[in-house]
C-alpha positions in Angstrom: 0.1 0.0 0.0 2.9 2.3 1.1 4.5 2.2 -3.0 1.1 1.9 -4.2 0.2 5.6 -3.2 3.2 7.1 -4.5 1.9 6.6 -7.8 -2.2 6.1 -7.3 -2.1 9.7 -6.2 -0.8 11.4 -9.5 -4.1 10.9 -11.4 -5.9 12.2 -8.7 -4.6 15.8 -8.7 -7.6 17.2 -11.0 -9.9 15.4 -8.8 -8.5 17.0 -5.6 -8.0 20.4 -7.2 -12.2 20.3 -8.0 -13.1 18.7 -4.6 -10.9 21.0 -2.4 -10.9 24.2 -4.4 -7.0 24.2 -3.7 -4.0 25.6 -6.0 -2.2 23.6 -8.0 0.7 24.4 -6.0 -1.1 23.3 -2.7 -2.3 20.1 -4.5 1.6 19.3 -5.5 2.5 19.4 -1.8 -0.1 16.5 -1.1 2.2 14.5 -3.8 5.2 15.4 -2.9 5.0 15.7 1.1 4.4 12.2 1.3 7.5 11.2 -0.8 9.5 13.6 1.4 8.2 12.3 4.7 8.8 8.9 3.2 12.0 9.1 2.3 13.2 10.7 5.2 12.3 7.8 7.5 13.1 5.0 5.6 16.8 4.1 7.0 15.4 5.3 10.6 12.5 2.9 10.4 15.1 0.1 9.2 17.2 0.7 12.4 14.5 0.6 14.7 13.0 -2.4 13.4 16.3 -4.0 13.7 16.6 -2.9 17.4 13.1 -3.5 18.6 11.9 -6.2 16.2 10.6 -6.1 12.7 7.4 -7.2 13.0 6.5 -4.6 16.0 7.7 -2.0 13.9 5.6 -3.4 10.7 2.4 -3.7 13.0 2.9 0.2 14.4 4.0 1.3 10.8 0.6 -0.3 9.4 -1.6 0.8 12.1 0.1 4.4 11.4 -0.4 4.2 8.1 -4.3 3.2 8.2 -5.1 6.1 10.5 -3.1 8.4 8.3 -5.0 7.3 5.4 -8.6 7.8 6.8 -7.5 11.2 8.0 -6.4 12.2 4.6 -10.1 11.0 2.9 -11.9 12.6 5.5 -9.9 16.1 5.7 -12.1 19.1 4.9 -9.1 21.3 3.9 -6.0 21.1 1.8 -4.0 21.9 4.7 -5.4 19.4 6.6 -4.8 16.9 3.8 -1.2 18.1 3.4 -0.2 17.3 7.1 -2.0 14.0 7.0 0.0 12.8 4.1 3.0 14.0 5.8 2.2 11.7 8.7 1.3 9.0 6.2 5.3 9.0 4.8 6.3 8.6 8.3 4.6 5.6 8.6 5.0 4.5 5.5 8.8 4.8 6.4 8.3 2.9 9.7 6.5 0.0 7.6 8.3 -0.6 4.3 12.0 -1.3 5.3 10.4 -3.8 7.6 9.8 -6.0 4.6 13.2 -6.7 3.5 14.4 -7.1 6.9 12.1 -10.0 7.8 13.0 -11.6 4.3 16.9 -11.6 5.3 15.6 -13.2 8.7 13.6 -15.7 7.7 14.9 -17.0 4.4 18.4 -17.9 2.8 19.9 -19.3 -0.7 17.6 -19.7 -3.6 14.2 -19.4 -1.3 15.6 -15.8 -0.3 15.7 -15.0 -3.8 11.8 -16.2 -4.6 11.3 -14.0 -1.6 12.8 -10.9 -3.0 11.2 -12.1 -6.4 7.9 -11.2 -4.7 8.7 -8.3 -3.2 10.4 -7.1 -6.1 7.0 -8.0 -8.3 4.8 -5.9 -5.9 7.3 -3.1 -6.3 6.9 -2.8 -9.9 3.3 -3.8 -10.0 2.4 -1.0 -7.9 4.2 1.8 -9.5 2.4 0.6 -12.9 -1.0 -0.2 -11.7 -1.5 2.3 -9.6 -2.7 5.1 -12.5 -5.2 2.2 -13.4 -6.8 1.9 -10.0 -7.1 5.5 -9.3 -8.5 6.2 -12.4 -10.9 3.2 -11.9 -11.7 4.7 -8.7 -12.3 8.4 -9.7 -14.6 7.3 -12.5 -17.0 5.4 -10.3 -17.1 7.8 -7.3 -16.9 10.9 -9.1 -14.5 13.6 -10.2 -15.3 15.7 -6.9 -15.3 13.3 -4.3 -13.5 10.1 -5.7 -10.2 11.4 -4.7 -10.9 10.9 -1.1 -11.7 7.0 -1.9 -8.4 6.5 -2.9 -7.2 7.1 0.3 -10.1 5.2 2.4 -9.9 1.9 0.4 -6.7 1.7 2.3 -8.5 1.1 5.9 -10.4 -2.1 5.3 -7.4 -3.3 3.3 -5.0 -2.1 5.9 -7.2 -3.8 8.6 -7.0 -7.2 6.7 -3.0 -6.5 6.2 -3.0 -6.2 10.2 -5.0 -9.1 11.2 -2.5 -11.0 8.5 0.5 -9.6 9.8 -0.3 -10.6 13.4 -1.3 -13.9 12.4 1.3 -14.9 10.4 4.4 -13.1 10.8 6.6 -14.8 13.5 7.9 -14.0 16.4 11.5 -14.2 16.2 13.7 -13.4 19.0 16.6 -10.6 18.0 20.3 -11.8 17.4 22.6 -11.4 20.4 24.4 -8.5 18.0 20.9 -6.5 18.0 20.0 -6.8 21.6 21.5 -3.0 21.8 18.4 -1.0 21.3 20.5 2.8 21.9 19.4 4.6 18.8 21.6 7.0 17.1 19.5 10.2 17.1 22.4 12.4 16.0 23.0 10.2 13.2 19.2 10.1 12.0 19.0 13.7 12.4 22.0 14.4 10.0 21.2 11.8 7.5 17.6 12.9 7.5 19.1 16.5 6.7 21.1 15.0 4.1 18.0 13.7 2.6 15.7 16.9 3.3 18.9 19.1 1.4 18.1 17.2 -2.1 14.6 15.8 -1.9 12.9 19.5 -0.7 14.7 21.2 -3.6 13.3 18.7 -6.2 9.8 18.6 -4.7 9.9 22.1 -4.7 11.2 22.3 -8.3 8.5 20.0 -9.5 5.7 23.2 -7.9 7.5 25.5 -9.8 9.6 26.9 -6.7 13.5 27.5 -7.3 14.3 29.3 -3.9 14.8 26.2 -2.0 17.5 25.0 -4.9 19.9 27.0 -2.5 19.5 23.9 -0.3 21.5 21.9 -2.3 24.5 23.7 -1.1 24.0 22.1 2.2 23.7 18.7 1.0 27.5 18.0 1.2 28.3 19.2 4.4 25.6 17.5 6.0 26.6 14.3 4.0 30.2 14.5 5.2 28.8 15.3 9.0 26.8 12.0 9.0 29.9 10.3 7.7 32.4 11.6 10.5 29.4 11.0 13.0 28.9 7.3 12.1 32.4 6.7 12.0 32.6 8.1 15.4 30.3 5.8 16.7 32.2 2.7 15.2 35.4 3.8 17.0 33.2 4.1 20.6 31.3 0.7 19.9 28.0 2.2 19.9 25.4 1.1 17.7 25.1 3.3 14.3 22.2 4.5 12.6 23.9 3.0 9.1 27.1 0.9 9.6 29.3 2.3 6.9 31.1 -1.0 7.1 28.4 -2.1 4.6 29.9 0.3 1.9 33.5 -0.2 2.9 33.7 -4.3 3.4 30.8 -5.8 1.7 31.6 -5.8 -2.0 28.0 -5.9 -3.7 26.3 -3.8 -1.5 27.4 -0.4 -2.5 27.3 -1.1 -6.4 23.9 -2.6 -5.9 22.8 0.5 -4.2 23.8 2.7 -6.7 22.4 0.2 -9.8 18.9 0.7 -7.8 19.2 4.1 -7.6 20.2 4.8 -11.2 17.1 2.4 -11.9 14.5 4.0 -10.3 15.8 7.8 -11.2 15.1 6.6 -14.9 12.1 4.4 -14.7 9.9 6.7 -12.5 10.3 9.6 -15.3 9.9 7.2 -18.4 6.0 5.9 -16.5 5.3 9.8 -15.5 6.3 11.2 -18.8 4.3 8.8 -20.9 1.1 9.8 -18.4 1.9 13.5 -19.1 2.0 12.9 -22.9 -1.0 11.0 -23.3 -3.1 13.2 -21.0 -2.0 16.5 -21.7 -1.0 16.0 -25.6 -3.6 13.3 -26.8 -6.3 13.8 -24.3 -6.5 10.6 -22.7 -8.3 10.2 -19.2 -6.7 9.1 -16.3 -8.1 5.5 -16.7 -7.4 5.1 -20.3 -4.0 5.9 -19.8 -3.8 3.8 -17.1 -4.8 0.8 -19.3 -2.4 2.0 -22.1 0.3 1.1 -19.5 -0.9 -1.9 -18.4 1.3 -3.7 -21.0 4.4 -2.5 -18.7 2.5 -3.9 -15.6 1.7 -7.0 -17.1 5.7 -7.4 -18.4 6.9 -6.5 -15.0 4.5 -9.1 -13.2 5.7 -11.8 -15.3 9.1 -11.2 -15.4 10.0 -10.5 -11.7 9.3 -13.9 -10.0 11.2 -15.2 -12.6 14.1 -13.5 -12.3 13.8 -13.9 -8.2 13.8 -17.3 -8.8 16.9 -17.7 -11.1 18.9 -15.3 -9.3 20.7 -17.7 -7.5 22.2 -19.5 -10.0 22.7 -16.6 -12.8 24.0 -13.7 -10.6 24.5 -10.3 -11.7 24.3 -11.3 -15.4 20.4 -11.1 -15.2 20.6 -7.5 -14.4 22.6 -6.8 -17.1 20.2 -8.4 -19.6 17.2 -7.1 -17.8 18.4 -3.4 -18.1 19.4 -4.1 -21.9 15.9 -5.3 -22.6 14.4 -2.2 -20.8 16.7 0.2 -22.5 15.6 -1.3 -25.7 11.8 -1.2 -24.8 12.1 2.5 -23.9 14.0 3.3 -27.4 11.2 1.4 -29.1 8.6 3.7 -27.4 10.4 6.4 -28.8 10.8 5.4 -32.1 7.1 4.7 -32.7 6.1 8.1 -31.0 4.7 9.6 -34.3 2.5 6.6 -34.8 0.8 6.9 -31.1 -1.6 9.8 -32.6 -3.2 7.4 -34.9 -3.5 4.1 -32.6 -2.3 3.8 -29.2 -2.1 -0.1 -29.8 1.9 0.9 -31.1 3.2 1.2 -27.6 1.7 -2.4 -26.4 5.0 -4.4 -27.6 7.1 -1.5 -26.6 5.7 -1.2 -23.0 5.4 -4.8 -22.8 9.3 -5.4 -23.7 10.1 -2.3 -21.2 8.1 -3.9 -18.6 9.6 -7.1 -19.1 13.0 -6.1 -18.8 12.2 -3.4 -15.8 10.6 -6.2 -13.7 13.7 -8.2 -13.8 15.9 -5.5 -12.5 14.4 -4.9 -9.2 14.3 -8.4 -7.2 17.2 -9.6 -8.8 19.0 -6.3 -7.8 17.7 -6.3 -4.4 18.7 -10.0 -3.5 22.3 -9.2 -4.9 22.8 -6.4 -2.9 21.6 -7.7 0.5 23.1 -10.9 -0.3 26.1 -10.3 2.0 24.5 -8.1 4.7 24.1 -9.9 7.8 20.2 -10.2 9.2 21.2 -8.0 12.2 21.5 -5.1 10.0 19.2 -6.0 7.3 16.5 -3.6 8.5 18.9 -0.7 8.2 20.5 -1.8 5.0 17.2 -2.3 3.2 16.2 0.9 4.2 18.8 2.5 2.9 18.4 0.7 -0.4 14.9 2.2 -0.5 15.7 5.5 0.5 18.2 5.4 -2.9 15.0 4.4 -4.7 12.8 7.0 -3.2 15.5 9.4 -4.1 16.1 8.3 -7.6 12.2 8.5 -8.3 12.2 12.2 -7.1 14.7 13.4 -8.8 14.1 11.0 -12.2 10.6 12.6 -12.3 12.0 16.2 -11.7 14.4 16.0 -14.3 12.3 14.4 -17.1 9.2 16.7 -16.4 11.5 19.8 -16.7 13.1 18.4 -19.8 9.7 17.8 -21.3 8.2 21.1 -20.3 11.3 23.0 -21.8 11.4 20.9 -25.0 7.6 21.5 -25.4 7.7 25.2 -25.1 10.4 25.1 -28.0 8.5 22.4 -30.3 5.9 19.7 -30.9 4.5 17.6 -28.0 5.9 14.4 -29.7 9.7 15.4 -30.3 9.3 16.8 -26.7 8.2 13.3 -25.6 11.0 11.7 -27.6 13.5 14.3 -25.9 12.1 13.5 -22.2 12.7 9.7 -22.5 16.2 10.2 -24.1 16.7 12.0 -20.9 15.2 9.2 -18.7 17.4 6.8 -20.7 20.4 8.4 -19.3 20.5 6.8 -15.9 19.5 3.6 -17.0 22.5 3.3 -19.4 24.6 4.4 -16.5 23.2 1.8 -14.3 23.9 -1.0 -17.0 27.2 0.4 -17.5 27.6 -0.1 -13.9 26.3 -3.6 -13.8 28.6 -4.6 -16.5 31.4 -3.5 -14.7 30.7 -5.3 -11.5 29.9 -8.4 -13.4 33.2 -8.3 -15.5 35.2 -6.8 -12.8 34.3 -8.6 -9.4 33.7 -12.4 -10.2 32.4 -12.3 -6.5 29.4 -10.3 -7.9 28.1 -12.7 -10.4 26.4 -15.3 -8.2 25.2 -14.3 -4.4 27.0 -15.4 -1.6 26.1 -16.0 2.0 25.4 -13.0 4.7 28.8 -12.8 6.6 29.8 -10.3 8.9 30.9 -7.1 8.1 33.2 -6.7 10.8 
């Protein structure tokens, strides 16, 4: 639900403006505020799960998400909606990293790959199917009040999920190494400041505000302060927020983190600009746009569990092939753009190919990236991985929409669409180059290894 809410709300913007009588800038913060608080909480949420129990944090996060969803759907003013969305993002940040941490804890070997395959399936499907669900709900509930049901539907679904977690997720004793429940609040503050210095300017740029771009100047200083503080925690033998030995001593983790961030930078921008082009330039409704994107969802849903099943034997090569397939699909989308005005069906094979490639990136990359991470660090490590995904998504959306807007002001919409697709391809090509380098230069990255200590 937490990832679905990132994509589903995009189609609700016209409905929210109509129902709340709010300005476009205020409505944009309904979208961006959630992304901001979500990204800020992921690593801290993962560390809390490592320290106090992932099942407990999952139940707390899920309860908070359900209550915040109800508050959003029932809020009478846009100010209250934004506030509730911020709280919803905090709850999502507590909830989401527990998924990867629990998988790390309960599964190993090929079973872990299959489990992450299903997890990657949900990530890809949530991003692709959100517009379809959102458009369908608004079409049924009406333009003025339909947006409320996008959030209220989380309540019964969330209650069922709470019962399922309470019944099915086992109570597992924490490892002895994780028994220290001290929380690195200074580290959390410094990392949060670093994320804020990047995310706040990006989400502000999407709503037309350029002043917050000055915060980017503070990003290197905040990041430097975080690294220095975490090293100090290591020297004093205190539990850090994010153990930097993950980056220094586990070969696959930093490269997998970079590949995942680059992938989501390109992936998010592609889906977003396709939606914008179809709705603003060709006059498609939100529901029709979602249906056009269904081949991508079908491709992702097909390839993700298959890739997760075979990653244990194939290793990093599967990421290389998947990224190359996705890039090929995007190039085909760009190639057939002039024909889209006649019939949307020309996009079907291209989007299907793109989805097949994209779905086979997420789950193998998660499996390979977290393969050597000790289970006691699984929550924080998974939270950092998902923080990279959120940062990549925010930056990618801003870059691609900016490129589309600039190109559309100087040329035709189809040419602007093709230009923005090429911009989105840049991080995907960079991810492919890095995956090839890791696969060729580091034989240990070709197959996932068993978790070992980062000491």
